[in-house]
C-alpha positions as CSV (number, residue, x, y, z in Angstrom):
1,M,-36.9,-45.4,-25.8
2,P,-34.5,-43.1,-27.7
3,N,-30.9,-44.1,-28.2
4,I,-29.1,-41.9,-25.7
5,A,-25.7,-42.1,-27.6
6,L,-27.3,-40.7,-30.8
7,E,-29.0,-37.9,-28.8
8,L,-25.7,-37.0,-27.1
9,G,-23.9,-37.1,-30.5
10,K,-26.4,-34.6,-32.0
11,Q,-26.0,-32.2,-29.1
12,A,-22.2,-32.6,-29.1
13,A,-22.1,-31.3,-32.7
14,D,-22.9,-27.9,-31.3
15,F,-19.9,-27.9,-29.1
16,G,-16.4,-27.2,-30.4
17,V,-15.9,-23.9,-32.1
18,K,-19.3,-22.6,-31.0
19,S,-18.4,-23.2,-27.3
20,A,-14.8,-22.0,-27.6
21,Y,-15.6,-18.7,-29.4
22,G,-18.6,-16.7,-28.2
23,E,-20.8,-14.5,-30.4
24,P,-19.1,-11.2,-31.2
25,Q,-20.5,-8.2,-29.3
26,D,-20.3,-4.6,-30.3
27,V,-19.6,-2.2,-27.4
28,D,-19.0,1.5,-28.2
29,G,-17.8,0.8,-31.7
30,V,-15.4,-2.0,-30.6
31,S,-16.1,-5.7,-31.6
32,I,-15.4,-8.1,-28.7
33,T,-15.3,-11.9,-29.2
34,P,-14.9,-14.0,-26.1
35,V,-12.6,-17.0,-26.1
36,A,-12.6,-20.0,-23.8
37,F,-11.0,-23.4,-23.3
38,T,-13.7,-26.0,-23.3
39,Y,-13.7,-29.7,-22.6
40,S,-16.6,-32.1,-22.5
41,G,-17.0,-35.8,-22.3
42,F,-20.0,-38.2,-22.5
43,G,-20.5,-41.9,-21.9
44,G,-23.2,-44.4,-22.0
45,G,-23.8,-48.1,-21.8
46,S,-26.2,-50.9,-21.5
47,G,-26.1,-54.5,-20.5
48,D,-28.1,-57.1,-18.6
49,G,-31.1,-54.8,-18.6
50,A,-29.3,-51.9,-17.1
51,E,-28.9,-48.7,-19.1
52,G,-27.2,-45.5,-18.3
53,G,-25.4,-42.5,-19.5
54,G,-23.8,-39.3,-18.3
55,G,-21.7,-36.4,-19.3
56,G,-19.9,-33.3,-18.2
57,G,-17.8,-30.4,-19.2
58,I,-15.8,-27.4,-18.2
59,S,-15.3,-24.0,-19.7
60,V,-12.4,-21.7,-18.7
61,P,-12.4,-18.1,-20.0
62,V,-9.1,-17.4,-21.7
63,G,-9.6,-13.9,-23.0
64,V,-11.2,-11.8,-25.8
65,Y,-10.4,-10.8,-29.3
66,V,-10.8,-7.0,-29.6
67,R,-11.3,-5.5,-33.0
68,R,-10.7,-1.7,-33.2
69,E,-9.9,0.6,-36.1
70,E,-6.2,-0.2,-35.5
71,G,-6.7,-3.9,-36.0
72,L,-7.4,-7.1,-34.2
73,R,-5.8,-7.8,-30.8
74,F,-6.0,-10.7,-28.3
75,E,-6.4,-9.6,-24.6
76,P,-5.9,-12.4,-22.1
77,N,-7.9,-13.0,-19.0
78,I,-5.4,-12.0,-16.3
79,V,-6.9,-14.3,-13.6
80,T,-6.7,-17.3,-15.8
81,L,-3.2,-16.4,-16.8
82,L,-2.2,-16.3,-13.2
83,V,-3.9,-19.6,-12.3
84,V,-1.9,-21.3,-15.1
85,A,1.4,-19.4,-14.5
86,V,1.8,-19.9,-10.8
87,P,1.9,-23.8,-10.9
88,F,4.1,-23.6,-14.0
89,V,6.6,-21.3,-12.3
90,W,6.6,-23.4,-9.2
91,V,7.4,-26.6,-11.1
92,A,10.0,-24.9,-13.3
93,G,11.7,-23.5,-10.2
94,R,11.7,-26.8,-8.4
95,A,13.1,-28.6,-11.5
96,L,15.8,-25.9,-11.8
97,S,16.8,-26.2,-8.2
98,R,17.2,-30.0,-8.5
99,I,19.2,-29.6,-11.7
100,I,21.6,-27.2,-9.9
101,R,21.8,-29.4,-6.9
102,A,22.7,-32.4,-9.1
103,L,25.4,-30.4,-11.0
104,K,27.0,-29.4,-7.7
105,K,27.6,-33.0,-6.7
């Protein structure tokens, strides 16, 4: 039986930069490179005759790098930006209101 930890290690070597940055695509003379936040984890174990392993991951599109004649520019994914910004603004507003309330006392 193959060692599952070694097999996962070989496959995980392809993650990282290759999964965070996609292959550049040329569309109408413009080069587009997709960018994503990626996270993955794997685990395995054996003992007392029981063996097992598992893994998982997530990829969230962050935006694209666009290369035109004028130069290189990053264009964020608006949906992802809103998903991250709304909870951040809520927490910041809540913290600010508590600070103001504490200063009034």
